[in-house]
C-alpha positions in Angstrom: 90.6 -11.1 67.4 91.8 -7.9 65.8 91.4 -7.0 62.1 93.3 -4.5 60.0 91.7 -1.4 58.8 91.2 -1.0 55.1 94.2 0.6 53.4 92.2 3.0 51.2 91.4 6.2 53.1 87.8 7.2 53.5 88.3 11.0 53.4 88.7 12.6 50.1 91.8 14.5 51.0 93.5 11.5 52.5 92.6 9.4 49.5 93.9 11.9 47.1 97.3 11.8 48.9 97.2 8.1 48.9 96.6 7.6 45.1 99.3 10.2 44.3 101.8 8.2 46.4 100.8 4.8 44.9 101.0 6.2 41.3 104.4 7.7 42.1 106.0 4.8 44.0 104.6 1.7 42.1 106.9 2.0 39.1 110.1 1.9 41.4 108.7 -1.3 42.8 107.9 -2.9 39.5 111.0 -5.2 39.3 110.9 -6.2 42.9 107.2 -7.1 42.9 107.0 -8.3 39.3 104.4 -5.7 38.5 103.4 -6.0 34.8 103.1 -3.2 32.4 99.3 -3.8 32.3 99.1 -3.6 36.1 101.1 -0.4 36.2 98.7 1.1 33.5 95.8 0.1 35.6 97.3 1.7 38.6 98.1 4.9 36.7 94.7 5.2 35.1 92.7 4.3 38.3 94.7 6.7 40.4 94.3 9.4 37.8 90.4 8.9 37.6 90.2 9.0 41.5 92.3 12.2 41.8 90.4 13.9 38.9 87.0 13.0 40.4 88.0 14.2 43.9 89.3 17.4 42.4 86.0 18.0 40.5 84.1 17.3 43.7 86.2 19.8 45.7 85.8 22.4 43.1 82.0 22.0 43.1 81.9 22.1 46.9 83.8 25.3 46.9 81.5 26.8 44.2 78.5 25.6 46.2 79.9 27.1 49.4 80.5 30.4 47.7 77.0 30.4 46.1 75.5 29.7 49.6 77.4 32.6 51.1 76.4 34.9 48.3 72.8 33.9 48.6 72.8 34.5 52.3 74.3 37.9 51.9 72.0 39.0 49.1 68.8 37.6 50.7 69.6 39.3 54.0 69.9 42.7 52.2 66.7 42.1 50.0 64.7 41.1 53.2 65.9 44.2 54.9 64.7 46.3 51.9 61.3 44.5 52.1 61.0 44.9 55.8 61.5 48.7 55.3 58.9 48.9 52.6 56.4 46.9 54.5 56.9 48.9 57.7 55.9 52.1 55.6 52.9 50.2 54.3 51.8 49.2 57.7 52.0 52.9 58.9 49.6 54.0 56.1 46.3 55.4 57.7 44.5 53.3 55.2 46.2 50.0 56.3 44.1 47.2 57.8 44.8 43.7 58.8 42.7 42.5 56.0 45.0 44.2 53.5 48.0 42.9 55.5 46.7 39.3 55.2 46.0 39.8 51.6 49.7 40.8 51.0 50.9 38.1 53.3 52.6 40.6 55.7 50.8 39.8 58.9 53.0 37.5 61.1 51.5 34.7 63.3 51.5 35.1 67.0 54.8 33.5 68.0 55.6 33.2 71.7 59.1 31.8 72.5 60.4 31.1 76.0 64.0 32.5 75.4 65.2 31.6 78.9 64.3 27.9 78.4 65.0 27.4 74.8 67.9 25.3 73.5 69.0 24.7 69.8 68.6 21.1 68.5 71.7 20.1 66.6 71.7 17.5 63.9 75.0 16.3 62.6 76.0 14.4 59.5 79.0 13.9 57.1 79.2 16.0 53.8 82.0 16.0 51.3 83.6 19.1 52.5 83.4 18.3 56.3 80.6 18.0 58.9 77.3 19.6 58.6 75.5 21.1 61.6 71.7 21.7 61.2 69.8 23.7 63.7 66.5 25.6 64.0 66.2 29.3 65.0 62.4 28.9 65.7 61.7 32.0 63.5 62.9 34.0 66.5 66.5 33.8 67.3 69.3 35.8 65.6 71.6 32.9 65.3 73.6 30.4 67.3 77.1 30.2 68.8 78.6 26.9 68.0 81.3 25.3 70.2 83.6 22.3 69.4 85.7 19.9 71.5 88.1 17.4 70.0 88.2 14.2 71.9 91.9 14.9 72.8 91.1 18.5 74.0 90.7 19.5 77.6 87.9 21.9 76.9 85.6 23.1 74.1 86.4 26.3 72.1 84.2 28.7 70.2 83.9 27.6 66.6 81.6 30.0 64.9 78.4 32.1 65.0 75.9 31.3 62.3 72.7 33.1 61.4 71.2 30.5 59.1 71.2 26.7 59.1 73.4 24.8 58.2 76.8 25.4 59.3 79.6 23.3 57.8 82.7 22.7 59.8 85.6 22.2 57.3 88.3 22.0 60.1 89.9 18.9 61.5 87.9 16.5 63.6 88.6 13.2 65.4 86.4 10.3 66.4 84.3 11.6 69.4 84.6 15.3 68.6 81.7 17.1 70.2 79.6 20.0 69.1 77.1 22.0 71.1 75.6 25.5 70.8 73.6 28.4 72.5 71.0 30.7 70.8 71.9 34.2 70.3 69.8 37.4 70.5 71.2 40.9 70.0 74.8 39.5 70.2 74.2 37.8 73.6 73.9 34.2 74.3 70.5 33.2 75.7 68.6 30.1 76.9 70.0 26.6 77.5 72.8 24.5 76.0 71.8 22.4 73.0 72.2 18.7 72.8 75.7 17.4 72.2 76.3 16.2 68.6 79.1 13.7 68.4 81.3 12.8 65.4 81.6 9.1 64.7 84.3 8.1 62.1 
């Protein structure tokens, strides 16, 4: 037994298009369908509310996206500056590990098997698209992310990201797949990640 899919779209962009159409077309069908003035007012008010809230959410997402990009860029510059200062401190003839530990500038021993390491991807829906979380193990420079639509013959390169998460704002379909490789010094290393699959 088949059932019909709900007529109100789930994705914000699609729902915005839907309410604009409903609000625009409903008055022209008022006589045919005996739509009352009160019902037309409800349609108009409800469609306006939905459109306004979607617009506000999209604006907030854009601001958040820009804030995240700005944060990444500024933090990277600040960390580079700090590493330069700390490198000079560690070159001082008076530097000791005890002082380094006191300042919190002594890293823990961290051995990573690059050849056998693979990113672990976690995928979930966010308002602006699909968020891909990954872990760089405090070692790798970033990940190369690949994407394959269910209708595509092969995967294509999507993006390189140096800090988790990555948000894909491009179109997907049910069954879209993502996978990734670690990157060191602009070269892919290690093993392919798990495959994260979109379910809509």
